C-alpha positions in Angstrom: 51.2 2.1 -2.2 49.0 1.9 -5.4 46.2 4.3 -6.1 43.8 1.3 -5.8 44.8 0.8 -2.2 44.1 4.4 -1.2 40.9 5.6 0.3 40.0 8.8 -1.4 37.8 11.5 0.3 34.8 12.8 -1.6 35.7 16.4 -0.9 38.5 18.6 0.4 40.4 17.7 3.5 41.9 20.1 6.1 45.6 20.1 7.1 47.3 22.2 9.7 50.9 22.6 10.9 50.9 19.7 13.3 49.3 17.4 10.8 51.8 18.4 8.2 54.7 18.0 10.7 53.6 14.4 11.4 53.3 13.5 7.7 56.7 15.1 6.9 58.4 13.3 9.8 57.1 9.9 8.6 57.7 10.5 4.9 61.0 12.4 5.0 62.9 11.3 8.1 66.1 12.7 6.7 64.7 16.2 7.3 65.0 15.6 11.1 62.9 17.5 13.6 61.4 19.9 11.1 60.6 23.6 11.6 57.4 24.3 9.6 55.9 27.6 8.5 52.7 27.8 6.4 53.5 29.2 2.9 50.1 29.3 1.4 46.7 27.7 0.8 45.3 27.5 -2.6 42.2 25.9 -4.1 44.1 22.6 -4.6 47.0 22.4 -2.3 48.5 23.3 1.1 52.1 24.5 1.1 54.6 24.6 4.0 58.2 25.9 4.2 60.3 23.2 6.0 63.6 24.0 7.7 63.9 27.2 5.6 65.1 25.0 2.7 62.1 23.0 1.4 58.6 23.6 0.3 56.3 20.7 0.8 52.9 20.7 -1.0 50.0 18.5 0.1 46.9 18.1 -2.1 43.6 19.1 -0.5 41.5 17.5 -3.1 41.8 15.1 -6.1 42.5 17.9 -8.6 45.5 19.0 -6.5 46.8 15.5 -6.5 46.5 15.3 -10.3 48.3 18.6 -10.6 51.2 17.4 -8.4 51.4 14.2 -10.4 51.9 16.3 -13.6 54.6 18.4 -11.9 56.4 15.4 -10.8 56.4 14.0 -14.3 57.2 17.1 -16.3 59.4 19.5 -14.3 62.5 17.4 -13.8 63.1 17.3 -17.5 62.2 21.0 -18.2 65.5 22.8 -18.6 66.9 26.0 -20.1 64.2 28.5 -19.1 65.4 32.0 -18.2 63.8 32.1 -14.8 64.0 29.5 -12.0 61.3 26.9 -11.7 60.7 24.4 -8.9 62.3 21.0 -8.9 60.3 18.3 -7.1 62.9 16.0 -5.5 61.0 14.6 -2.5 58.0 12.2 -3.0 56.0 11.3 0.1 53.3 8.7 0.7 51.7 7.6 4.0 48.9 5.2 4.6 46.5 7.6 6.3 46.9 10.5 3.9 44.8 10.0 0.7 47.3 11.3 -1.8 51.1 11.5 -2.5 52.7 14.8 -1.7 55.9 16.5 -3.0 58.9 18.4 -1.7 60.8 21.0 -3.6 64.0 23.0 -2.9 62.9 26.4 -1.7 63.0 29.1 -4.3 63.8 32.6 -3.1 61.4 35.4 -3.8 57.7 36.1 -3.2 54.7 36.3 -5.6 54.6 39.7 -7.4 51.0 40.2 -6.2 52.2 40.0 -2.6 55.1 42.4 -3.4 53.1 45.2 -4.9 49.8 46.1 -6.7 51.1 49.3 -8.1 51.2 49.9 -11.8 54.6 51.6 -11.5 56.1 48.4 -10.2 55.1 46.4 -13.3 57.9 47.6 -15.6 60.6 45.1 -14.4 58.3 42.2 -15.1 57.6 43.0 -18.8 60.6 41.8 -20.7 61.5 38.8 -18.4 58.0 37.4 -18.5 57.8 37.8 -22.3 61.1 36.2 -22.8 60.3 33.4 -20.4 57.1 32.6 -22.3 58.8 32.8 -25.7 61.4 30.3 -24.5 58.7 28.0 -23.0 56.5 28.1 -26.1 59.5 27.3 -28.3 59.2 23.7 -26.9 56.9 22.1 -29.4 54.1 19.6 -28.8 56.3 16.6 -29.6 59.0 17.7 -27.1 56.3 18.6 -24.5 54.6 15.2 -24.8 58.0 13.5 -24.5 58.4 15.4 -21.2 55.1 13.8 -20.1 52.9 16.9 -20.5 49.2 16.0 -20.9 46.8 17.4 -23.5 44.5 20.4 -22.6 41.7 18.2 -21.4 40.1 21.2 -19.6 39.7 23.1 -23.0 41.2 26.2 -21.4 41.2 28.2 -24.6 38.2 26.6 -26.5 36.4 29.9 -27.3 33.0 28.3 -27.9 33.2 26.5 -24.6 34.8 29.3 -22.5 32.9 32.4 -23.7 29.6 31.4 -22.0 31.5 30.6 -18.8 33.3 34.0 -19.0 29.9 35.7 -19.3 28.7 33.9 -16.2 31.8 34.9 -14.2 31.5 38.5 -15.3 27.8 38.5 -14.2 28.8 37.2 -10.8 31.7 39.6 -10.4 29.5 42.6 -11.5 27.5 42.2 -8.3 30.6 43.4 -6.4 30.4 46.8 -8.1 34.1 47.4 -8.1 34.4 47.7 -11.9 32.1 48.4 -14.9 32.3 45.1 -16.7 30.0 46.0 -19.6 33.0 46.8 -21.8 34.3 43.2 -21.3 30.9 41.8 -22.3 31.0 44.0 -25.4 34.5 42.5 -26.2 33.0 39.0 -25.9 30.1 39.9 -28.1 32.4 41.1 -30.8 34.5 38.0 -30.6 31.5 35.8 -30.8 30.8 37.0 -34.3 34.0 35.2 -35.4 35.2 32.8 -32.7 38.9 32.1 -32.8 40.1 28.5 -32.9 42.7 27.1 -30.6 45.8 25.4 -32.1 47.9 22.9 -30.2 51.4 24.1 -30.9 53.6 24.1 -27.8 54.2 23.4 -24.1 52.2 25.8 -21.9 52.3 26.7 -18.2 48.6 26.8 -18.2 48.1 29.1 -15.1 50.5 31.9 -15.9 49.7 35.1 -14.0 51.7 37.6 -12.0 50.7 35.8 -8.8 52.9 32.9 -9.9 56.0 35.1 -10.8 58.4 35.3 -7.9 60.3 38.6 -7.4 63.1 39.7 -5.2 63.0 42.7 -2.8 63.5 45.1 -5.7 60.7 43.6 -7.7 62.9 41.8 -10.2 61.6 38.5 -11.5 63.4 35.4 -10.1 61.1 32.4 -10.8 57.8 30.9 -11.9 55.9 28.5 -9.7 52.6 26.5 -9.7 53.1 24.2 -12.7 50.2 21.8 -12.1 48.4 23.0 -15.2 51.3 22.5 -17.6 50.2 20.9 -20.8 50.6 20.9 -24.6 48.2 23.4 -26.1 47.7 26.9 -27.5 50.1 29.6 -26.2 47.1 32.0 -25.8 46.5 30.3 -22.4 49.6 31.9 -21.1 49.7 35.1 -23.1 46.7 36.5 -21.3 49.2 37.9 -18.8 50.1 40.6 -21.3 46.8 42.3 -20.3 48.1 42.8 -16.8 50.3 45.5 -18.2 49.1 49.0 -19.4 49.3 49.7 -23.1 52.8 51.2 -23.2 54.3 48.1 -21.4 52.1 45.7 -23.3 53.6 46.9 -26.5 57.1 46.1 -25.1 55.8 42.7 -24.0 54.7 41.8 -27.5 57.9 43.1 -29.0 60.0 40.9 -26.7 57.7 37.8 -27.1 57.3 38.0 -30.9 54.3 38.5 -33.2 51.1 36.6 -33.1 48.2 36.7 -35.6 44.9 38.5 -35.1 43.0 35.3 -34.4 45.5 34.4 -31.6 45.0 37.9 -30.2 41.3 37.4 -30.0 41.8 34.0 -28.2 44.1 35.7 -25.8 41.3 38.2 -25.0 38.8 35.4 -24.3 41.3 33.8 -22.0 42.2 37.0 -20.3 38.5 37.8 -19.5 37.6 34.4 -18.2 40.9 33.9 -16.3 40.8 37.3 -14.7 37.2 37.0 -13.6 37.9 33.6 -12.1 41.0 34.9 -10.2 39.0 37.9 -9.0 36.3 35.6 -7.5 38.9 33.4 -5.8 41.0 36.4 -4.6 38.0 38.1 -3.1 37.1 35.0 -1.0 40.7 34.3 0.0 41.5 37.9 1.0 44.3 38.1 -1.7 44.2 41.8 -2.4 47.2 41.9 -4.7 45.8 39.1 -6.9 42.4 40.8 -6.9 44.0 44.1 -8.0 45.9 42.4 -10.8 42.7 40.6 -12.0 40.6 43.8 -12.0 43.4 45.7 -13.8 43.4 43.0 -16.5 39.6 43.3 -17.0 39.9 47.1 -17.1 42.6 46.9 -19.8 40.6 44.4 -21.9 37.5 46.5 -21.5 39.2 49.4 -23.2 38.9 47.5 -26.5 35.1 47.5 -26.3 34.8 49.8 -29.3 38.4 49.8 -30.5 40.2 47.6 -33.1 41.5 44.4 -31.6 45.3 43.8 -31.7 46.4 42.7 -35.1 43.4 44.2 -36.8 43.1 47.4 -38.7 40.5 50.1 -37.9 
């Protein structure tokens, strides 16, 4: 069925277990009488575990459908990464559901933010995440485009565009009172004096945070999920995850990833503030305490630079 033939809703749609079961039976009859368990519900998609062997994701709005289309295009050709990534192998379309949906072989593990929110549990993640991103970012823009990755149309690390948005998010989050966010505003003020410029250099995950890193029962990283924001762009978009770690672990992260210049560090800070504030707002509404703890920890770590030299700069 072509996109032109589909009737698109103007807003989000709701999908429960029985609705998902019906769609799966019609689109993927080879799965037989499927057992279905909800896996998660994000801003853009519903996810269900099917027969303990598959994850099927359904868009809940147009943005989710766009993200799944990118995953379907890019992920099958993305090879050689040091952690597992999902492989979309089932593609479903039915007349009365407005968008295509995808099935992936189930990846073992659970998101780190559902495993633990303790700082002491972060150490096993440091080197694997740094090496994962170093390997991913070694895929240059030409190779990324050949895989089918889009450009960064959302301007995720355009400092002039994102800093006002980050300020708005901080102001909204400050009403919660869980954290003094004035230091983060001070960091943005200092960066605004010399805004960093984004450079399109490599393939990026685009939504890289600890909630998208799967870990085993011992907290060891196993995989990276949620690739709908993959694009060619500036690596700063992913490197904000470094600020989830306290300083002693963050130094190890940068040693394993490799050096970046002072301008790139400032861009990472802009991304970290805006991204963490957005995740905190979402996590508060969704009751995701682990993701909220990670986001607030990231803001606290960045805020410690309010009156200190930024990474890569001298005092």
